[in-house]
C-alpha positions, 0 to 999 in steps of 0.5 A: 636402641643404638646410641650414636654420638653426633658432633655437629661443628659449624662456624656459624649458628649450626642451623644447616648442619642440625637440619641435615643431621635430623633429616638423615636420622629420621630414616633410621629406627631404634637409634638414639642420637646424642648431639654435641653442638659446636657452634661459632667455631672460628679459631684453633683454640675452639677447634681444639675443644671440639677435638677434645669433645670428639675424643671423649665421646667418639662418633660421627662428625658433621661439619660446615666450616669454610676456613681451609685451615680449620677444615684441614686441622679438623680432618687431621684431628679426626683422622688421628682419632679414627673418626669419620668427619663429613663436610656436609655442604661440599658436594653441593658447593662443588656442583654449584661452583662447577655449573657456574664456573665460579669459586665459593667465597668461603664466607662463614655464616653468609646466609645470616648477613644483615642484608635486605632479606634478613630485615624482611624476615624480622619485619615479617616476624614482627608482623606475625606477632602483631596480627596473631589470633585476630589482633589488629585485623585492620592491618591484614591487607598488608599481609601476604597470607592470612590463615583462618582456622578453628582452635588448635590448627597450628595457626600461630606456629605456621605464621611464625615459620612463614615469617622466617621465610620472609612471608608476612602472615596473620591469622584469624580464629574461627569460633562458632557463633562469633562472626569473622572480622568484617575486614576479611571480606574486603581483602584483595592483596593477601591469600586467605587459607582455611586450616582444618583438622580431624575432629578426633585429633582436635579433641585430643589436642584441646584436652591436652591444652586444657590439662596444661592450663589446668582448666576445669571443665573437661566436658565443655563444648570445646572438647565435646566430640559432636560439637567439635565435628559440627565446628569443623563442618561449619568451618569447611562450609565457610571456607567453601563459600568464600572459595578459600583454599583449605589445608587439612593439617591432620597428618602434616607437620608445621613445616609441611603446612607452611610449604603448602601455603608457599606453593599456593602463594607462588601459584597465586603470584604466577611464579614457578613453585 
């Protein structure tokens, strides 16, 4: 296992440089990354602390700084330390600027401005929390997406991820023997999506959940493989009867499930996904 010290330097929250670094690191096996996060770096005093940290733990430096003086000083400091420093956004900013014939504004944290899009995300997050796990079904007509699925199909985290993209998403659990809320049958605006999972995988997830909660009966119907298979079959039959699109999340991350939902939503709206 190779250890890699990775210094992630940002003049904002650091979300972008973290996402880029992790997207790259998954392509390398037997690497143990040690992340050093340097966020909200907007002064020379802060930059000096960054360079001291780089000197103490040499490795790669990835940065998203827009202030030219800070960039120059970071590059010069890394040059003296013989450390590679990479401006991860420069190729894309250069290409967009060349295509548009416009210079970049050089605005730190521009994607986090308190604009209409920001408040739309906050509103969607509040909505997801208020309409989680079958709560407030009377308000589901106001949603963009409603996820319906058996227990442990990542309904809640997927709704929260969608909310961060400005999509209002509620979710309703499918429980054998318990009728779905009547409001679901009358929905016209939102896209309703069924979520399912492999029964064996569901049993593993549920057993882990029960263990974490220190629940007693590990032989209940909730984790009985035959009952779970029947539960998944009933759910699929319901989704098919309602003509709801279905996503099998067995081999999908939350991000991949959300991306599929966004594609479905775009197609439904007649947009170019």
